[in-house]
N, C-alpha and C positions, 0 to 999 in steps of 0.2 A: 159299914161294910161289915159283913160279916166274919168274924174273925175266923170260923171255918175253915173258908178257903185256904189258909197259909199251915193247915194241919198237915197235908203233905211235904212241905218243906221239910220238916224235920226226917220224914221216910226217904226221902232222896237224900238227904245228907248220909243215910247208912252205906250209898255208894261204898264210902271209908272205911266202915267195918268188915275186919274181915279179910280185908283186902291184904294180898304180899308185901313183903317189904319191896319187893321189884316195881310193882303192880303202885304201889304209894309213892314210888320215885319220881317216877314218869311227871314231868312239868307240861304245864301248859300257857302259862304265862309268867312274864321277867321284868320288872322294872330296875331297870338299871340304875337310874339314879338312886335307886332305896336300897340296890341289893336286896330285895324282895322278890321271892318267887311263889307262883300259885300251883299247886298238885293239879293235874289234870284231873281226877275225879271230883274235887273242889268245882270245879268250872262247869264240869259236866252236869255234875249235881243244882249248880243254879241256874245253868242254862235251863235244866228240866222244871226248875219251879217255875221261872218268869214265864214260860210254857205254858205250865198250869194256870198260872195269874190271867195270862193274856187272855184264855182260853174263857176261864170263869167270868173276866171283867173287863173285859176289854172287845174281842173277836165279836161282830155281829152275829146271829141267830142262821142267816142267810148263807156267811159262809162255812160256819160249823156244819151246816145241813150237807153241803157237797161234799165236805170230806167222809161225813160219817153216813151220806146214801147208799156205799155199796159195801159197808163192812158189817159183817152177820150181827154184833152188836150195836149196831147203830153210833149213837150219840157217846156212848160211855167207852165205845172202842177208839171212836175218833179222837178222844180226850187222850185216851192211855197212846194212842200212834203219835199224837203230837207231841206229849211230854217224850216218849221214847226217841222221837227223832231229833229233838233239841237235845237229851242225855247222850245220844253217840254222834253227833255233829262231827265234833273234834276227834274220833277214834285214831284219825289217820296222823295227829301227834304221837302217839306212840308208835314211831317209827322213827328210825337210824337218819333218815332225811331230813326230820324238824328237829330231833333231839340233839343232832349235832352243832347247832347253831352258838350255843352259850357253853364255853368250855368249862365253866365250872360247874354247871349242870350236868353237862354229858357227865363230868367225872363221877359225881355221885350214882348215876345210872350205872356206868361202866363197873363200880364198885359192889353191886350187886350182881353181877353176872350179864347186864345188858350191853354188851359190847357194840363197839362202832367206831368207824375212823373218823377223822376229826373233818369239819366242814370244807378246808382244802381238799382233802382227798376224795371227797363227795363231791366233783364239780360238776355233777350232770343233777345234783339234788334238784334242778328245776323241773325235771322231769316227774317229780314228784310233790307238788303241792299238798299240804295237808288235807285238802275236801276231796283230791283227787284220791290220795292215799286210802281216807277213811272210807269212799265209795267202794274201794277195790278187797278192802278189808270186812267189809259190812257182807257184799256180795260172796266172799269164801265164806265167812262164818253159814249165814242164811244155806250155801248151797251145801256145805260140807255136814254142818250141825244138825240142819233141819231137814235135809234132802230136798230143797225146793230147785227148782229148775231153773239155768239161768236166767231165762227173761222173766220170769215170776220175781226173780232177786234184785235186777235191774231197778225195777219201777220202784223199790224202797229205797234202795242203796241210793240212788240219784238225791235225792234228798242233800245227803252229806256232801255228793260232790257239786253240788249246786251253792252251798249255804255261803259263800264268796262271791256269787251275783253271776258267775259264769260256769253253766253245767257243761261236765268235760265233752269231748267227742269221743268219739269210739277209735280214733285213733291216737287219742291222749291216753284212753284205756289199755291201747295194744304197745305203747311205747312203754308205758310202766310196767306192763304185766312181763317184757322182755327181760326186764331190770327188778328182779326180785330180791336183789342185795340193797335197793331202798328201802324195802320193806320188812327185811330181816338179813342183819348180817349175816354172812356166812361164817360157820363155828358156832353162832350164837343164835343162829336160826329157832331153834328150840325153845331157847328161853323168851326169844321174842314173840313167837307164836303164844305161848304159856302166857305172858301178860296181857297180850293181846284180845285173846280168848275170856281167860279170868277179867277183863273187863267189860267183855261185849256180855258175859253173863251175869256180871252184876247189875249191869245197865237194864236186863230184860227181867230180872227178876223185882228190882225195886220199883220199876216202873208196871208192873204187874202184865207184860204180854209175854212174858215165856211159854202160859197155858193157850194163850190168844194164836200164837203163830201158826199153830198145827190148820187153824180155820183162815186164818189169813192167808195161806197160802193158795187158795182157791180163787182170791180176791183178782180180779183185774182193774187196777185203781186207774182210774180215770186220768189223762193228762191234767186235766183242772186241777184235780184234787192233788195233784204232785207238786203243780206250781202254787199253789197256796201253801201247802206242807212246806213249800221252800221258803216260800215269804216270811210264815209265823217263826221259822228256826232263825230266818237272818235276824227279825225284829227281836227274838230271843235271845240270841248271839249279843247284838249290839248292848242290848241294857244288861247283861251278865258280862260283859268285859268293858262296860263303866266303872274304873276306880274307885270315882267318886262312893259310886253306889254300893260296890262290893270292892272293897278293898284288899289287896293282894295278901294282906297280911292275916295269919288266922287267927291271932291274939284281939279275941273279941271279948277279952274282961269278962268271960263268963255268961256272956248272952248266948240263949238258945240259940239255935238254926233259924227257927220259926220266927224268933225276934227280931234276928238278922234280916231275915227275905222280907218280915213286915214290915222292918224300917224303913228298908231301902223302896221296896213297893211303895210306900206311900210319902218316901221323899221324891221319887219320880213323877207321881201323881197325875199320873195318864188321864185326861177326862175321856168318862165313860162314852160308850156307842148313845146314839139317840136310841130310845124305844118307842117309836111311833104307835098309839092308841087308834083305834079306828074313831075316825073323826065325826061328828054331829050327823045324824043323818038327814037334816034338813040341808038340803045344799046352798039352799039364800044365806041360813044363819053362818054354813060354814063359812062361805066367802065374806060375811058382812064381819065374822071376829077376824079373820086372817088378813085380809086386805083392807082395813078400813075404810069400808065403800061410803062413799055422801050420803047425807039421810035421803031416805028417797031412792036410791039406788037399785036397779032390779039386777040380779044377775040374767047374763046374756044366754040365749039359747047354745050357744057354742060350748061354753063354759058348763051350763046345766049337762048337757048330753055328755062331755067328757066324764064329768063325775058320776053319771049314772051308769054309764059304759065301765068303766073302773070297779065301780062297786060290785058290779057283776059277771067279772072274767078272773080267771087266774093272772096274776101280773105278768105280762110278757111285754110285746113290744106297741106301742100307740102313738100313732102317726096323727098330729092336730093339723089340718090345713086351712085357713082364714085369711081373712083381710086385715090388714095392718090396721092397730088401734080395736080391735075384737077381745082385747083381754087374753089372749094365746098363753102369754108367759103366766099370769093369774091361773088358766085352767093347769098348763103343766104342773105347775107349784102341788097344786091342789090334786092332782091324778098320783103325783110321787109320793104325796101324806100320805093315800091311801095305798098304795102298790107297797110303801112302807111296813105300812099296818101288816099287810097279809102275808108277806114275805120276809119281815125279819131284818129289813134291811137296816144299818145302824146308821144313814144320811144320805146326803144328795150330794152329786156332782154336777152342775151347771156348764157347760159348754158354749161358748160365743167365738165367733171368727176375730175378733179383735181385743188387744188390749183394753182400748176406750171402751168397747163395749161392754167387758168383762167388769171396767170398774161400774159402769151405769149399773150392771147386773147387781152388783156385787153391794152395794146400798140399798137396794130393793128385796135380797135375799136376806139382809140382817133384818130388815123391817120384818119381813115374813116372819122367821126365825123367832125375833122377840114375841111374836102373837102366838106361838105356837104351845099348846098346853105339854105338861110334861109327864107323860105316863107314869112316870119312876122318879118318884120325888127323891131317891136318895142320889140319882144322878150328878146333881150338883154343878156338873159343866159342861157345856159341848162343846168341842173343838172346832172353827172356824178358820179356813185358809183361801187366803187370794193366790190363785195358781197362775202367776206369769212372773216375767222375769225383772218386772219393777214394781213389783206388789210394796215392797217398801218404802216406795214413794206416795201412796195412799193412805190419805188421811185415816178415812173408815179402817182400813185394817192396822194402821199403825196405833190405834186409839185401843185396837185390842191388844199390843207387844208393849203396852208400857205399865210392865210389870216385873216382878222379882226374878229370880233367875229361874225358877221353877213353874213360876205362869199357872199358878192356880188363882189370881185374880183378873178380873176380867169387866165389860162394861153388863152392866145389870140391865134386865129388861124392864121397859117403859110401864112404870107400874100401872098407869092410868088405861094402857091400850091393851095389857099383854094378855089379858083373860085367863089369867089363873098360870102363866108361864111360871116355873119355878127353876129351871136352869139359867146360869147365863153363859157366857158367849167369850171363848178365850182364843187365843193365838199361842196355843203352848210351846214352848221354847223347844222340847225336845223335839218336835214336830214341826219345827221349821227347818227349811234346806230342799234343796230340788230333790234329794233320797227319799226325804219321808215326811214332806209337806201334803202330797196328794193322802196319808195315811188320816187328815184330819176328818172327823165325821161328815163335815159341811164344804165344798167348796166350790169356788167361781172359778172360772180361769178361760184362759185361749185353750180355743181347739185341738192345738198341739199338745195339750196334756194328757188329751184324750187319746190323739192319734200316736202318743209314744207306746201307748200299749201295744200296737200292733209292729213297732221298730227293736230289732232285735239289738239290745245296747243291754250295758254289766247292770245288774240288779233290778233287771225284767219284771220279776216274780214279786219285787216287794211294791213294783207299780199295779200287776195283776191284783195284789191280795189288797191295797187301798181300795181298787174301783169295784171289785165282786163282791165288797160289803154294802154297797151305794144303788140307791136308784140313779140314773143318768141320764139328764136331762139336755138335748143337742137342739140352741137355737139358731135360727137363720139357716136351715139346714141346706138353702138353695143356692148356699154364698161358697160353695166350694167345688174344686174343678176335678176331672177326671182322675187327677194324679190323686189328691186328698180323699176322694170317696174310695177309692181303691183300700188305704190304709182304712178308711174308717168302715167299708164292709167288713175288714178282716178283723177290725176292733169288735163289731156288732157281731160276729160269728164266737168269739170267744168271750161274750157278755152274755150272748144264749148260753154257754156251755156252764156257762157260772149262777146261771138261774135268775142274773141282773136284770129286773124290767128297766127298760128304757121308753124314755119319751122324747119325740121327735116335733119339732115346731117348724113351721113355715107357713111364709103367706103365699109363695109362689113356687112351688117344687111342680117340677116336669111329673107327669104320670110314670114313664119308664123309671125314672130316678125312685119313683115311688114303690115300683114294683121290685126294686134292687135292693130297696132297704129290706122289705120284708123276708126279698131270698136271703141275703147274707143275714138274717137273723134266725132265721125259720127252716131254710132249705130250699129246693126249688121244685120239690115235688109238689105234685097239687095242683089241681085244674084251676082252682082259685086263684092262683097265681096272675093268670091271665085278666081274670074278673078284676083284679087290683087295678092293673094298668087302665083298663076301661071303664072304669067308673068315674063319670064328669059330673058329680055335684061339687056341689060349693056353697060354703064351708063342709069338709069333708073327714070325717074318723075313721080310719083302718087300723086295727087291729087284729096281732097273732101272739102265738106261742109255738114256742120250739116243737116243730115236726107236725103243727096242726094248722087247721084250714082258716083262713084270714077271713074276717068281716068287712065289711064298708058299709059304712053309713052316710049319708048325706043327713044336712042339718040345715036347719033355716037359719038365714041372717038375724042381724039383730033388728034391721030396718035402716039403720045407721048407712047413707046413702050421698056419692058423689058423682056427679056427672061433670065429667070434662073434656072441653070443647079442645081439639088436638089438631095443629095446624103445621106445614113444614115453615122453615124459616132459612133464608140462603147465608152459609156461613162466611158473613161478611162483618166488620165490625162497626162500618156504619151503619149497616143496615137493623144490625141490633142496638146500637144507639139511637137512631131513629124510630123503631119500635118502642121501646123502654121509654124514651123521652114521652110518646104519644100514650103509652098505656099508665104510664105515672104521670100525668099531669096534673092529675086532682090527688095526689098523693099516693101512698101504698107503700106494701115492700115486696119487692120479684126476689127471686132464687134464681141464679143461673148454676148450671151446675158442669164443668167441664170435665174431661176425662184424662186430663192431664196437667200437672202443676204450670206446665208454662202456659199451657192457654189460660190457666185461671189466671195468672200475673198478667200476662197482655190483656186478656181483657179488662183485668180491672184498673191496669193504668191507662185504657182508653175510657173508661165510662168514668174514671174521675175528672179526666178532660172535659168530659161531655156533662156530668151530673154532679159536678162538686167532690172533693178529697171526703169530706163528712159524709157524704151518701153513700159511700161504698164500704163495705167489708171485704175481708177476704179470707177463708177457712180450709185450710188443706191439711196436710199430713207432715209437711216439711218446716215444723215448729220444734221449739225445744219443748220438752216435756210441759214445763210451768205455763207456758203462753198457749200451748194447746189446750191444756185445764183451762183456763183464763178464758180463752178465745172459745169454749163449748160452755163454759156458763155465761159468757157472755151472751151468747146468740140464744140458749133457754131462756134468760132472763128477760130478753126484749122479745124475742119470739116464739116465747111459750105458750101455753093455754091461759086463756082468760083467767083473770082471779089471780091467778101465779104470775104471770110473766108483768114487766116493771118497764116503762119507759118505751113502749113499742112505738118508732118512728111516725108521726102523724104526716111528714111530710116524706115524698119520693126517698128510697133507699132501696139499694141490691147487694145482694150478698154474693159473692163471687165466690165456688166451694167446688171441692173435686168430690170424692166419691166419700169422705166424711162428713156429709149430709144424706146419706141413705140410707144411716142405719143408726139407732140408739139415741139419737135427740129426737127429743119431744118440740121441734118447732111448727110453725104454721104461716103459710105466705100467703098472699093473695094473688101471684101468678109464678109461672114456672118456665124456665128455660133451660133447656136440657141437650147436650150432646148426644148422638144417637149413641145408643149402647142396647145390649142384649135386653129384649123387652122384659124379662123379670128384673133386672135393675131399674128401669124406666119406671115400672109399676110401684117401685120401694118409693122412688124420686117423687111420682105422683101424690103418696102418701104424705107428704109434706104441704100439698096443696089445698089450701081450704080444710084444713087438719081436725079445725075446731070451730062452733058456732061462735059465731060473733057478734052481740047487737049492741045496741046503743053503749054507751058507757065503756067495751072492753073491745076498745079498738077496731070499730066496726069498719067495714070495708069501703073504700069510695064506690061509686057506684058504677062505675065501666069494670069495675073489678069482681063486682058481685057473681060474675059467673065465672066458676073456674078454667081458666084455661092454660093449656102445656103448650110451648111452641120447641118444636125438634128441630136442632140445628147439627152442626160438624158433620155436613155431607154435602156432596154436592148433586143436588135431588134432578137435575137437569141428564145427567150421565145416564148410561144404561149398561149394567145397572146402576144404582144409585153406588154412589163412589164415598165412603166415609175417609176420615180426616185421617192421614198416615198415623199419628199419634193415637187413634181410638183404635185403631189395627194392630199395634203393638202390643196393646193393652187386653183388647178381646178377642181378637182372630178376626179377618175376616168373614167367615162364613157365618159366627155369630151374629153380624153384625148385619150383614145381609137379609139373614132368616126375619131379625128383627124389624127391618123393613119393609120386607117381604107381606109379614103379616100384619104390618102398619097402615100399609098402602092403601088399602080399602078405606081407612078414617083419613089419611092425609088427604085423601081427593075427595071423600067426601060421598064415596060410591056404597060401602058397610050401611047395613039395615037401618043401623041409627046414625045415619050422617058421619058428622065427624065428632061424635058424642062417644067418649069411653066410659061406658058407667061402672062404677066400682060400688060393691065389690062381682054384680053380676060379671062382668065381663073379663075378671084376671084371669081364672081357670081355662077359659075358651081361648083365650089369646096366650096364656104361657104352655098348653098343650099343643096349639098349633105352632108355635114357634120352634118347638121341642119334638115336635110330631118328624112323621117321616113325609108325609102330604108338601108337595111343590106349593110355596107360596110366592107372591108376588107375579107381576105380568111375565108373559111366555118368553117375551124378549129376553128375561133375565135370566131364564133358565139355564144357559150353556154354563155360564158365566157362576152359577149358583152350583151347580154339579160338579165344576171342579175345583171349586172353593170346598166342598163337602168331600170331597175327595183328601183332599190335604190336610182337612179338620179331623178325618178319621183316622187317617196316617197319622198323626201328630197324638190323638188320644193315645193309640195304641202304645206308641213309643211311651208315653207318659206312665200306662198300663205297666207297660215292660219293666221301664227304670224304675216305680216304686216298688215293684217284686225283687228287686236287687237286695235291700236291707229289710225287709218286709218278714215277721213271722210268718211260720207256716200257719196252716190251718190245724184246729185239732186234731190230733190223731186218733186212731182206734185204743179202748181202752185196754190199758195194759201194757201199751206201748211206752218204756222209757222216755223222758226227757234228755235223753243223750244228745248232745248236741243243738241243743234247742236254740241257741243265739248264735250258731256256728257261720263265720263269717260276719259277724255284725258291725256295729259303728262302735265301739266302747262304749266311755260314758259321755255319750251325746246328751242326754236328756237334758231339754230345756238351754241351750247353748245355741248362739246362734247358728253353727254346724248341724245341730239337731232339730232346729225351727226348720231350717234350709231343705233338710233330708222329707221333712214329710208335709212339706209344703212347694216341693219341688222348685225352689228358686235358688239364685243365687244368694250366695251369705253378704249380706247388706253390711255395709263399715259404718259402725256407730262412733260418735265422738261425743264429749260433754264439750260445750260451750264455756267460753270466761273471756272477758279482757282484758291486754296487754295493753298499757299506756308505753308514750316514748319513754317515759323515766323507769321503764321497767317495772311499776307498779302492777300487779294482778288484781284483779276484782271479779266480781259477780257483774253481772250485767247489769245497767243502770237503773233500767224500768221495772225490773221485778217487782212482785206488788207484796204486801205485808211486812216492807221492812226488810227484804232480801238481795234489793237492789243496791249495785256500787260497794259492797261490800270488800275492803281490802283482804286479800287472801296470802295468808305466810308462803315463803317459798323454802324458806333454808329451814322450814319444819312441818311436822304432819300438821295440816288444819282442825281445828277443833272439830269436834262429830258434829255439830251442826251446822256447821259451815262446810264440810264434805258434804253433809247431805243436799244442802243448796246444790252445790256443783253436780252434785250425781242426777238431781232431779232437771238437770239443765241438758240432758241426751238428745241426740238429734241423729237420726240415720241420713248419710249423705245422700244424692239423688242416685241414679240408675249408673250413671257414669261412671262411680266409686265401685261400680259392683263389678268392671270390666274387669279381668286380673291384672293383666299389667299398668293400668291405673290403679287399682286397687292396692297393687304391691308398691308403685310410688308415692302413693299417698302415705302408704302407712311407715315407710322408711324416711319421710317428711315430717310426719308426727311424733315418729320415735327420735327424731333428733331434739326436739323440744320438750323432751319428758323431762317434768322437776322429778330428779332423785327422791326427795324426802317425800313425795306425793305416792310414790309406788313402795314404800315401808308397810311389812305385814299391817304394821300399827295404823295404818290409815284403810280401814275396812270399806270404805267409800270410794273411794279413789286409785286402789292398788289395782296395776295391770290393767286403767283404763286409759283410752287415746284422747289429748287435751287439745281441741282447736282453739289457738287464739285469735280472737279478733282484735283489730287496731283500734284508735279512737274514733275512726269513722265506722266501724263493724264489718272494714273489710279484711281480705285476708288471700292470699295465694297458694293454690294446693294441686299438685300434679298436673300444671300447666291450668289450671281454673284459678279466675278471678271468681270469688264468693264476696255476697253481701247479706247480711241480715238485717231486719229489722223486726220491732215487734208486732210492725201492723202489716207485712207481708212474709215474713219467715225467711228461710235462705232461697236465692237467690243466684243464678248461675249469671253474670254479668259478661263473660266473654271466654273463650278458650284460645289458645297458643295455637 
């Protein structure tokens, strides 16, 4: 690191030079244990120094460009503005409302003429939090001393107002303006005014902005820039407030300010942002080096075209649509690298639908990162984050966290495959936690983490800062409903305002949704938007920039093709058992996908009686985390790609699964049976059918199963219209299921142009567009019921959108409009909590428990079958379990069924669980278990909860046996 970056630290320390005794007496922080106090001017100088270092060493170019774009002096002005904003952020502490809190320090200030009442006398001081007070003081200083208009001044002062996470409302401003005695004590107002002005004048002088303010007066600061300034100031304030890095004591034993700041910065050791260089011009060489393609493998047309288009466009939005298994993820990461090299993005965030898909993607992204060349050999390390609530249980992520407290150690790249990469990957301690984790350069997480950007919640500016410096990659874009899409569209609008490149991946994206994505990112103007929706090629790549024309390009498929014979099957377990017995007579592996866990368990119980216990496997989401990981690993091991899978059953075997089989798992079956579901999800399920070529010695398919077949059940096919089973209607809604059945009807009855054959990938887009279009589908006799179901669906969708707007961030306002009231009427601290996730997913808050076993003698232990020596371990109940034991229990998390989300049942369940709380486990020293609800199973793994009898097994997960 160039030592010159620290030179301004000494300049900022000059804040204290020449200040009056009264100004130097104003305090910022107090350590009651040590009776140390920190002068306000020192904390302001430290905050400014850190902000400058963040600008020089840590902020991506993409962020700096947003702030500097509208300033007359460009990047140089932007740096001055960032430092000045940090230096002035706590000016509101130079007020009676703040200073009266510690009587001993208040007395020192009274001694130099800054009179103030005691904190008991200022009983309304809550109306003057120091952020709001500082905002008013800055606004007054700019308008009175520099002649700024009130409107112009607010857009600069709002940064101080919002630096504690909640920008004030105009009501807050008016309430404090009516109580000026909280800002300046009557009788001593002139002394207070002089000190406040003196401090602000000194800040302007040392930051070099005094002579810039006349020109800045003409600037209309975009709301995007205001949010980023606020985010940078929050980070600078948090770092400068760390007493380990910046001790309260001013006794530095002769250490210069430059040395002190340099020591603190090096002690923090923030990893530098990624600085991507332009990748190899040869696309094949690029893919070979990044993704370890097997010998002789060729880049697919979709991948090649995505890279070529990315190289030729200004970074913006790219939507990549292509069939399952076409390499969209690799294409998306390659495009992200190109976009980053051209936009100055300092990282990538990959968003996926679930924790399971996020965990699977995290491993893939780590492999990609270890193969990236480091454009700047001085970066040393890249910060990496797995962003979901159970990241600490992921072994790949934990490997990055096994480091010393400052976490500059990490996982080194694979020397044999890194292709010259020089940066290590770390999970930096300071960047952990739900507030700061997203600031890491590279992140993989659930879509919630992205949608939170559109949720009015505390410290939202920090999340905007985190994402504004990245390329955002959204996978499985078809997996979100109208409610979530409402949040996603708002987020895309803000990402566009920051100039963030976005890559969207989907196998089954409805054309109308494609248009909505383009309009959310680039605006609704332009005749080309209709062309985006009417494009009918597949695979398809759509690109657009902010307020630019969109272009759509159809791409040739790779030649991989599967013809799937499709037919309906009565929803009867005996019929299913007879059919499977016949189809699997010579062996083979079938996948049966049910839409509810109850149907999974009922089906598995019946099939075990028909074809044997050992020939049926169950997979669904109602397993504890460790069992779910084991289940997924087992499925991939037995049914994965040839050459990687081990122990593929030779005899008949049936996997009965819920929707967990739709995505993330690279599994391959000879026969598919699926409940009727929305057609895009059915096509995803078909992607698990004959997924890989299997020849002799590779688990080759029995003769009767060499033709791919999908049997669709879960409905009364004789009804008019077809009648899906009630459980499926609860999950997906009647209208989506009827549209799916209507589109499939010609195939199910053999009247389609291809008979009963669905051709993958050729038929994917036509089928999806028909199902989600407006044209009538299905027999004429179905139409009255279809219309009625459609009316209910559209009314429900509008209710979803209206509900989503309750706590949703407004769209970006006009330039110069201050972020006053930006998150007014928000949800508070809801990020990455059950309440927050429920808010952006339109779901009831699910009840989660940790599962252990309690024997008749009172012994509490981990579940006996857990792998890796983790099962049957005795847990202390009179004291905090050892951390490694606590982590095992934390990895036994289980979301209870939907019944336990009904408010009255949830309340009863929580009350019963709280009666069983082990006090020692709730200690602050119990980092893994404190605050968690524990579900105790007996020796037979049974229990009663809120009137339900529950049974858990490692084979079948949680089952509701009966209810009162």
